[in-house]
Each structure stands twice: as structure tokens, then as C-alpha cells.
C-alpha positions as CSV (number, residue, x, y, z in Angstrom):
1,X,0.0,0.0,0.0
2,X,1.4,3.5,-1.0
3,X,1.8,5.9,1.8
4,X,-0.2,9.0,0.7
5,X,1.8,11.3,3.0
6,X,5.1,10.1,1.5
7,X,3.7,10.5,-2.1
8,X,2.5,14.0,-1.3
9,X,5.9,14.8,0.2
10,X,7.8,13.7,-2.9
11,X,5.5,15.7,-5.1
12,X,6.1,18.7,-2.9
13,X,9.9,18.3,-3.2
14,X,9.6,18.0,-7.0
15,X,7.6,21.3,-7.1
16,X,10.3,23.0,-5.1
17,X,13.1,21.6,-7.3
18,X,11.3,22.6,-10.5
19,X,11.0,26.2,-9.2
20,X,14.7,26.6,-8.9
21,X,16.4,28.4,-11.8
22,X,19.6,26.3,-11.5
23,X,19.9,22.7,-12.6
24,X,19.6,20.2,-9.7
25,X,20.1,16.4,-9.7
26,X,20.8,13.8,-7.1
27,X,22.5,10.4,-7.3
28,X,22.6,7.3,-5.1
29,X,25.7,5.5,-4.0
30,X,25.9,3.7,-7.3
31,X,26.0,7.0,-9.3
32,X,22.5,6.5,-10.6
33,X,20.4,9.7,-11.1
34,X,17.5,9.7,-8.6
35,X,16.1,13.2,-9.3
36,X,16.4,15.7,-12.2
37,X,14.6,19.1,-12.1
38,X,13.2,21.2,-14.9
39,X,16.2,23.5,-15.2
40,X,18.4,20.5,-15.6
41,X,16.2,19.3,-18.5
42,X,16.4,22.8,-20.1
43,X,20.2,23.1,-19.8
44,X,21.1,19.6,-20.9
45,X,18.3,19.0,-23.3
46,X,17.6,15.6,-21.7
47,X,14.2,14.8,-20.4
48,X,13.8,13.8,-16.7
49,X,12.4,10.4,-17.6
50,X,15.5,9.7,-19.7
51,X,17.9,10.8,-17.0
52,X,16.4,9.0,-14.0
53,X,18.2,5.7,-13.4
54,X,21.1,6.4,-15.7
55,X,24.7,7.0,-14.6
56,X,25.3,10.7,-14.2
57,X,28.5,10.4,-16.3
58,X,26.4,9.2,-19.3
59,X,24.3,12.3,-19.1
60,X,26.8,15.1,-18.6
61,X,30.0,13.9,-20.4
62,X,31.8,16.6,-18.4
63,X,35.5,17.3,-18.7
64,X,36.0,16.1,-15.1
65,X,33.8,13.0,-15.2
66,X,36.6,10.5,-15.8
67,X,39.0,12.1,-13.4
68,X,38.6,14.5,-10.5
69,X,34.8,14.2,-10.4
70,X,33.5,16.9,-8.0
71,X,30.5,14.9,-6.8
72,X,32.7,11.9,-6.1
73,X,35.1,14.1,-4.1
74,X,32.2,15.5,-2.0
75,X,30.9,12.0,-1.2
76,X,34.3,10.6,-0.4
77,X,35.4,13.5,1.8
78,X,32.1,14.9,3.1
79,X,33.2,18.4,2.0
80,X,31.0,20.7,-0.2
81,X,32.4,22.1,-3.4
82,X,31.2,25.5,-4.4
83,X,31.1,27.1,-7.8
84,X,33.6,25.0,-9.7
85,X,33.6,25.9,-13.4
86,X,33.4,22.9,-15.9
87,X,32.1,22.1,-19.3
88,X,29.3,19.6,-20.0
89,X,28.0,18.2,-23.3
90,X,24.2,18.7,-24.0
91,X,21.9,16.3,-25.9
92,X,23.0,17.9,-29.2
93,X,26.7,17.5,-28.5
94,X,27.2,21.2,-27.8
95,X,29.7,22.2,-25.0
96,X,28.0,24.1,-22.2
97,X,30.0,26.0,-19.6
98,X,28.5,25.6,-16.2
99,X,29.3,26.4,-12.5
100,X,28.7,23.4,-10.2
101,X,28.3,23.0,-6.5
102,X,28.1,19.6,-4.8
103,X,27.2,18.2,-1.4
104,X,26.6,14.8,0.4
105,X,23.1,13.4,0.9
106,X,22.5,11.7,4.2
107,X,19.5,9.8,5.7
108,X,18.0,10.5,9.2
109,X,20.7,8.3,10.7
110,X,23.5,10.3,9.2
111,X,24.5,7.6,6.7
112,X,25.6,8.7,3.2
113,X,23.0,7.7,0.7
114,X,24.3,9.7,-2.3
115,X,25.0,13.2,-3.4
116,X,23.4,16.3,-4.9
117,X,24.8,18.7,-7.5
118,X,23.5,22.0,-8.7
119,X,24.7,23.6,-11.9
120,X,24.3,27.0,-13.4
121,X,24.5,27.7,-17.2
122,X,27.3,30.2,-17.8
123,X,26.8,30.5,-21.5
124,X,25.6,34.0,-21.2
125,X,28.5,35.1,-19.1
126,X,31.0,33.4,-21.5
127,X,29.3,35.3,-24.4
128,X,29.9,38.5,-22.4
129,X,33.5,37.6,-22.0
130,X,33.9,36.9,-25.7
131,X,32.4,40.2,-26.5
132,X,34.7,42.0,-24.2
133,X,37.7,40.2,-25.8
134,X,36.4,41.1,-29.2
135,X,36.1,44.8,-28.2
136,X,39.4,45.0,-26.5
137,X,41.7,42.7,-28.6
138,X,43.9,43.9,-31.5
139,X,46.1,41.3,-33.1
140,X,47.6,39.6,-30.0
141,X,47.3,42.7,-27.8
142,X,44.6,42.8,-25.1
143,X,43.6,46.1,-23.5
144,X,40.7,48.4,-22.6
145,X,43.0,51.2,-21.4
146,X,42.3,54.4,-23.1
147,X,45.9,55.1,-24.1
148,X,46.2,51.6,-25.6
149,X,42.8,51.9,-27.4
150,X,43.9,55.2,-28.9
151,X,47.0,53.5,-30.2
152,X,44.7,50.7,-31.6
153,X,42.8,53.4,-33.6
154,X,45.9,54.7,-35.3
155,X,47.8,51.5,-35.9
156,X,46.1,50.7,-39.3
157,X,47.0,54.2,-40.5
158,X,50.6,53.8,-39.3
159,X,50.8,50.4,-41.0
160,X,49.7,51.8,-44.4
161,X,52.9,53.9,-44.8
162,X,56.5,52.8,-44.9
163,X,57.5,55.6,-42.4
164,X,59.9,54.8,-39.5
165,X,58.2,54.2,-36.1
166,X,59.8,54.7,-32.7
167,X,58.1,52.7,-29.9
168,X,59.0,53.8,-26.3
169,X,58.1,51.8,-23.3
170,X,59.5,50.1,-20.2
171,X,60.8,46.5,-20.5
172,X,57.9,44.0,-20.7
173,X,55.2,46.5,-22.0
174,X,54.8,44.7,-25.3
175,X,56.9,46.8,-27.7
176,X,57.5,43.8,-30.0
177,X,53.8,42.9,-30.1
178,X,53.0,46.4,-31.4
179,X,55.8,46.2,-33.9
180,X,54.5,42.8,-35.2
181,X,50.9,44.3,-35.3
182,X,52.2,47.1,-37.5
183,X,53.9,44.6,-39.8
184,X,50.9,42.3,-40.0
185,X,48.7,45.2,-41.0
186,X,51.1,46.5,-43.6
187,X,51.6,45.8,-47.3
188,X,54.8,44.0,-46.2
189,X,52.9,41.4,-44.2
190,X,53.9,38.6,-46.6
191,X,57.6,39.5,-46.1
192,X,59.8,38.6,-43.1
193,X,59.7,40.2,-39.7
194,X,63.2,40.3,-38.3
195,X,64.1,41.5,-34.8
196,X,67.5,42.5,-33.5
197,X,68.3,43.4,-30.0
198,X,70.9,46.3,-30.1
199,X,72.1,45.7,-26.5
200,X,72.6,41.9,-26.8
201,X,75.8,42.0,-28.9
202,X,79.1,43.8,-28.7
203,X,79.6,46.5,-31.3
204,X,81.9,44.4,-33.6
205,X,79.4,41.6,-33.8
206,X,76.3,43.8,-34.0
207,X,77.6,45.5,-37.1
208,X,78.2,42.3,-39.0
209,X,74.9,41.0,-37.7
210,X,73.0,44.0,-39.1
211,X,74.9,44.5,-42.4
212,X,76.5,41.1,-43.0
213,X,80.0,40.6,-44.5
214,X,81.8,39.4,-47.6
215,X,84.4,36.6,-47.9
216,X,87.8,37.8,-46.6
217,X,86.4,40.8,-44.6
218,X,88.2,39.5,-41.5
219,X,89.9,36.3,-40.2
220,X,87.6,33.3,-40.5
221,X,85.2,35.1,-42.9
222,X,85.5,32.2,-45.4
223,X,82.3,32.9,-47.2
224,X,79.7,35.7,-47.6
225,X,77.2,36.0,-44.8
226,X,74.0,38.1,-45.3
227,X,73.0,40.4,-42.4
228,X,69.6,41.1,-40.9
229,X,68.9,43.9,-43.4
230,X,69.3,41.4,-46.2
231,X,67.2,38.8,-44.4
232,X,64.5,41.4,-43.8
233,X,64.2,42.3,-47.5
234,X,60.7,43.1,-48.5
235,X,59.6,43.0,-44.8
236,X,60.0,44.8,-41.5
237,X,63.0,45.1,-39.2
238,X,62.6,45.8,-35.5
239,X,65.7,47.4,-33.9
240,X,65.0,46.7,-30.3
241,X,66.7,48.7,-27.5
242,X,67.9,51.2,-30.1
243,X,69.0,53.5,-27.2
244,X,71.9,51.1,-26.5
245,X,73.2,51.2,-30.1
246,X,76.9,52.4,-30.2
247,X,77.6,55.8,-31.7
248,X,79.6,54.4,-34.6
249,X,76.7,52.2,-35.6
250,X,74.3,55.1,-35.3
251,X,76.1,56.8,-38.1
252,X,75.7,53.8,-40.4
253,X,72.1,53.3,-39.5
254,X,71.5,57.0,-40.3
255,X,72.8,56.3,-43.8
256,X,70.3,53.4,-44.2
257,X,67.4,55.7,-43.3
258,X,68.6,58.5,-45.5
259,X,69.9,56.7,-48.6
260,X,68.0,53.4,-48.2
261,X,71.3,51.5,-48.7
262,X,74.2,50.0,-46.8
263,X,77.5,48.2,-47.3
264,X,78.3,44.8,-45.9
265,X,81.6,44.6,-44.0
266,X,84.5,44.3,-46.4
267,X,82.4,45.3,-49.4
268,X,82.9,48.3,-51.7
269,X,79.5,47.9,-53.3
270,X,76.3,49.2,-51.7
271,X,73.1,47.2,-51.4
272,X,69.6,48.5,-51.3
273,X,67.7,48.3,-48.0
274,X,64.2,47.3,-49.0
275,X,62.9,47.2,-45.5
276,X,60.7,49.2,-43.1
277,X,62.4,50.0,-39.9
278,X,60.7,50.1,-36.5
279,X,62.8,51.0,-33.5
280,X,62.0,50.4,-29.9
281,X,63.6,51.4,-26.6
282,X,63.0,51.3,-22.8
283,X,64.8,54.7,-22.5
284,X,63.8,58.3,-23.2
285,X,65.7,58.9,-26.4
286,X,65.2,62.7,-26.3
287,X,66.9,62.8,-22.9
288,X,69.8,60.7,-24.4
289,X,70.0,63.3,-27.3
290,X,70.2,66.1,-24.7
291,X,72.9,64.3,-22.8
292,X,74.9,63.6,-25.9
293,X,74.5,59.8,-25.8
294,X,72.3,59.6,-29.0
295,X,72.7,61.4,-32.3
296,X,70.1,64.1,-32.7
297,X,69.9,63.6,-36.5
298,X,69.2,59.9,-36.1
299,X,66.6,60.6,-33.5
300,X,64.6,62.8,-35.8
301,X,64.9,60.2,-38.6
302,X,63.6,57.5,-36.3
303,X,60.9,59.7,-34.7
304,X,58.7,60.1,-37.7
305,X,55.9,58.4,-35.7
306,X,56.3,57.8,-32.0
307,X,54.2,55.4,-29.9
308,X,54.6,55.5,-26.1
309,X,53.3,52.5,-24.2
310,X,52.1,52.8,-20.6
311,X,53.3,50.6,-17.8
312,X,51.0,47.8,-16.5
313,X,50.5,49.7,-13.3
314,X,49.0,52.6,-15.4
315,X,46.5,50.2,-17.0
316,X,45.3,48.1,-14.0
317,X,41.9,47.7,-15.6
318,X,43.6,45.3,-18.1
319,X,45.0,42.9,-15.4
320,X,41.9,40.6,-15.1
321,X,41.7,40.2,-18.9
322,X,45.4,39.5,-19.2
323,X,45.3,37.0,-16.4
324,X,42.4,35.1,-18.0
325,X,44.2,35.2,-21.4
326,X,47.5,33.9,-20.0
327,X,45.7,31.2,-17.9
328,X,43.7,30.0,-20.9
329,X,46.7,30.0,-23.2
330,X,49.1,28.2,-20.9
331,X,46.5,25.7,-19.5
332,X,46.0,24.4,-23.1
333,X,49.8,24.4,-23.7
334,X,50.5,22.5,-20.5
335,X,47.4,20.2,-20.7
336,X,46.0,21.5,-17.3
337,X,42.5,22.3,-16.2
338,X,43.0,25.6,-14.4
339,X,39.5,27.0,-13.5
340,X,40.2,30.1,-11.5
341,X,42.4,32.4,-9.6
342,X,41.7,32.8,-5.9
343,X,40.4,36.2,-4.7
344,X,43.5,37.0,-2.6
345,X,45.8,36.4,-5.6
346,X,43.7,38.5,-7.9
347,X,43.4,41.2,-5.3
348,X,47.2,41.2,-5.0
349,X,47.6,41.4,-8.8
350,X,45.4,44.5,-8.8
351,X,47.6,46.2,-6.3
352,X,51.1,45.0,-7.3
353,X,53.1,47.4,-9.4
354,X,54.6,44.8,-11.8
355,X,58.1,46.4,-12.4
356,X,58.5,43.8,-15.2
357,X,55.1,44.8,-16.6
358,X,53.1,42.4,-18.8
359,X,56.0,40.0,-19.3
360,X,56.3,39.7,-15.5
361,X,52.6,38.9,-15.1
362,X,52.9,36.3,-17.9
363,X,55.9,34.7,-16.1
364,X,54.0,34.6,-12.8
365,X,51.0,32.9,-14.3
366,X,53.3,30.3,-16.0
367,X,55.1,29.6,-12.7
368,X,51.7,29.2,-10.9
369,X,50.2,26.9,-13.5
370,X,53.2,24.6,-13.4
371,X,52.8,24.2,-9.6
372,X,49.0,24.2,-9.6
373,X,47.4,20.7,-8.9
374,X,43.8,21.3,-8.1
375,X,42.7,23.8,-10.7
376,X,42.7,26.9,-8.5
377,X,45.7,29.2,-8.4
378,X,46.3,30.3,-4.8
379,X,49.1,32.2,-3.1
380,X,51.0,28.9,-2.5
381,X,51.7,28.7,-6.2
382,X,53.1,32.2,-6.6
383,X,56.8,32.9,-6.7
384,X,58.1,33.0,-3.1
385,X,59.3,36.6,-3.3
386,X,55.8,37.8,-4.0
387,X,53.9,35.9,-1.4
388,X,54.7,38.3,1.4
389,X,53.0,41.1,-0.5
390,X,49.6,39.4,-0.5
391,X,49.1,40.1,3.2
392,X,49.4,43.9,2.6
393,X,46.6,44.1,0.1
394,X,44.0,46.7,1.0
395,X,40.9,45.1,-0.5
396,X,38.7,48.1,0.1
397,X,40.7,50.2,-2.3
398,X,40.6,47.9,-5.3
399,X,39.3,49.5,-8.6
400,X,35.9,48.3,-9.7
401,X,35.8,45.5,-12.2
402,X,32.9,46.8,-14.2
403,X,33.6,45.8,-17.8
404,X,31.2,42.8,-17.6
405,X,28.4,45.0,-16.2
406,X,28.9,47.6,-18.9
407,X,28.9,45.0,-21.7
408,X,25.8,43.3,-20.1
409,X,24.0,46.6,-20.0
410,X,24.8,47.2,-23.7
411,X,23.6,43.7,-24.7
412,X,20.3,44.3,-22.8
413,X,19.8,47.6,-24.6
414,X,20.7,46.0,-28.0
415,X,18.1,43.2,-27.5
416,X,15.4,45.5,-26.2
417,X,15.9,47.6,-29.3
418,X,15.9,44.5,-31.5
419,X,12.6,43.3,-30.0
420,X,10.9,46.7,-29.8
421,X,11.0,46.8,-26.0
422,X,9.7,43.3,-25.5
423,X,11.0,42.1,-22.2
424,X,9.8,38.5,-22.8
425,X,11.7,38.1,-26.0
426,X,14.7,40.0,-24.6
427,X,14.9,37.6,-21.6
428,X,14.6,34.6,-23.9
429,X,17.4,35.8,-26.2
430,X,19.6,36.5,-23.2
431,X,18.7,33.2,-21.5
432,X,17.5,34.8,-18.3
433,X,14.2,34.9,-16.5
434,X,11.9,38.0,-16.8
435,X,12.4,38.7,-13.1
436,X,16.2,38.7,-13.6
437,X,15.9,41.0,-16.6
438,X,13.7,43.4,-14.7
439,X,16.2,43.5,-11.8
440,X,19.1,44.2,-14.2
441,X,17.1,46.8,-16.1
442,X,16.5,48.5,-12.7
443,X,20.1,48.2,-11.7
444,X,21.2,49.9,-15.0
445,X,18.5,52.6,-14.9
446,X,16.8,51.2,-18.0
447,X,13.2,51.2,-16.6
């Protein structure tokens, strides 16, 4: 005989579960699904009657199902897992990003009888992130800083000409990335991009490296060797750290810029320099001119177009996007599933001055990913010399991270316009409830 009270109680539980916007399912100790709410049906595309009794792994095909299952960890340790980001596969084979939380189910006697997992569809948030990246990415450069965005605006115009460009910025600010972007946008993009560090070689070697030499030019010169100018023919040459170039070589470089030709060491015949020159430096060249360390005539030849790159501490709003970019890139390269950065580490990043700029941030992320084992980067994985700084972070003074909110606001406005103000259609397009849409419209003063 069926207990009517128990039957009513189960129906009441189903009603509650179906009223929840997040997906919810439970499993027994054999990993068989015992409940599956309406939101779980909507997110996965799998009907409740098809899910009940099946192994949860056969339903979700998540990227952690075979190893490191969150629900299994909760059941085995008794600890809850909150907001772990994973990907699942829906009924049509599409990858769905979700945030999951897991906990243990116990009976009245306290015995473990299974587990419960809730999951929230993050597709909308991921689309917002993609839109942010699309708006703030140029070639391989990511930024929403006004100074950098202003440079983005003029880069295509700079690339169209063959004029010399001088890029100034501290070490690690991305000077070579901007030089490559100019090359890739120019009519020379099919030609080579050749970079030479003016401070990496002594004067005698740097001259032969730039201009090459002919057989017999000096001892051991047993055959002709083309220099970087010859190798860059038809393309672009980046003269990095131009401020460290010796005075004698500055004179020869001036001739290249003026006459568009040069002479290899030991040669009496000139060669044409069919190359666009971009120079970069971490020094203030004008100050070097005033101190007599750099030729004034060469400076003005190089300074046809000047780009000055800000330090990372001057563009802190870019740090979250750069962190995400480096984590994504290096996780794939190293075959690791890094899901997030802990709050104290991100707060530290937002306050740290990064004397090595973007390159230092990239190196820190790489170091942390190598040491990370559980998918969350914490202060324990940071380089030891940085860990002490985390304790001094003043969390109350962190700048607001409002890029997602601004993009969300614009997407709501765009869809309201698209559907002539219909909140129902707008909510459906944005995959949110009408109540959530109303709340966000109120938050953004759109009512």
C-alpha cells in the first residue's frame, strides 16, 4: 500500500526543485540519477524520464567525469564544493560552460545515501567575456586602457605607410607585439619580420649581424654572410633597444634611413635596403640626445611616428583580462585544467606594481600553473618573493571591475531595441528569467 503522505511529500519536493532556476540532480551511492529538475532538463536538453536511473557520467559527459569528479570528491570527503567551473555536453553534442556545487546526501541516521549537485548555465557570461575580448583585442594585444585603445585606432594608418616608427616603453610593456601588429597590417605582411636586440651583442658583432659581411672581410670570414637587413628584404626590421646602439653604428644606421642602402663589412658595393624600420627602446631617447648619448639627426629620422606604451601599473583595468588570457593559453599548452584564480591572488595582482610589466605577469602565471594541482591558483603557487606582498593588500581600495556590467548593459539595450522593447523576447534571447531581466534593467536605470 502506498503511503499518501510520502507521495505528497515527494511531489512537494519535485515542485520546489522545479521552481529553482539552476539545474539540480541527485544520485545514489551507485551514481544513478534519482532526481532531475526542470532547469536540468532545459540546460542539458535531456528529459527527466530519460535521466532517472542512468549513470550521471552518461548524461553530462563533463570534462571532469573520468577524473577529478567533484561529486565523487564530496561524497568521499564529506566536503562541499562551491562554484567549480566545468564544461558539460548537452543532448545535441554542444559544449555548455557551467558552474557546479556539490554536497553529500544523508538519511536520518546520518548515513551517506548519495549526493546532490546544482549547476548554473554560464553560456551568457561566457558570451559577455567573448564580446569583451572582441572589443578590446587587437592582433595579439589585449587592453581596454584608453591610451592603448587610442593606439589601436591609429595602428592601421601607421601600418599603411613605410614611415619609420619609434616605440618607447619600459621593458615588458609589449613593444615587439605592437611592432608585429604594424607589420601584420602593412603591405609588407607577406615579407619577413626580423628583430635585432641592439644591446645583446658587442659593437663588432652587432655591425656584422646587421649588415653582413663578404668573404675575406676578416679572419675566419671564409664565405659571404648576409646580415639582418638582407634577411628582412621586403619586410620589416625591429631594432630593439635602439637606445643602446653604439655611436659608430648610429652613423651607419642614419645612412640606411637617408639613402636606403648599406655596405656589408669588407664590401665596396652598396646594397639596397628594401625594409621598413621600427625602433623600440625602454629609454627616453630625447633625454639621451640632450645628454649627448644619442645622435640628434638619427633621433629625428627615427621619430617620424612615436608610440609611447604605458606601464602595466598605469593600466590596471587590463589585469583581469590579461590574467584570463594567460591562464587560458598556458593551460592548453600544459594540458592542465585551471579553472580560476583565488580572490586574494587576484586582489594582489590588482595592487602589485609589476616592475616587469606584462611580461612579469605572464611569467608569474606560467610559474603558478606549473605548480597548480587542483585547478585553482592560490598564493601557495606564486613565486616565493611575491607571497609576502599578499598580506598587505587593501581590498577596500581595489578598482571596480565593471567591464562585464557595462557589456551586459549594452547587450540588454541592444536586444530591447531589437525586439521593440519586449522584455519577454529579450529575456529569452539572453537566457534569463523575466524577473532577472527586470532586476538588471532597474540596476542599469533602463526602466
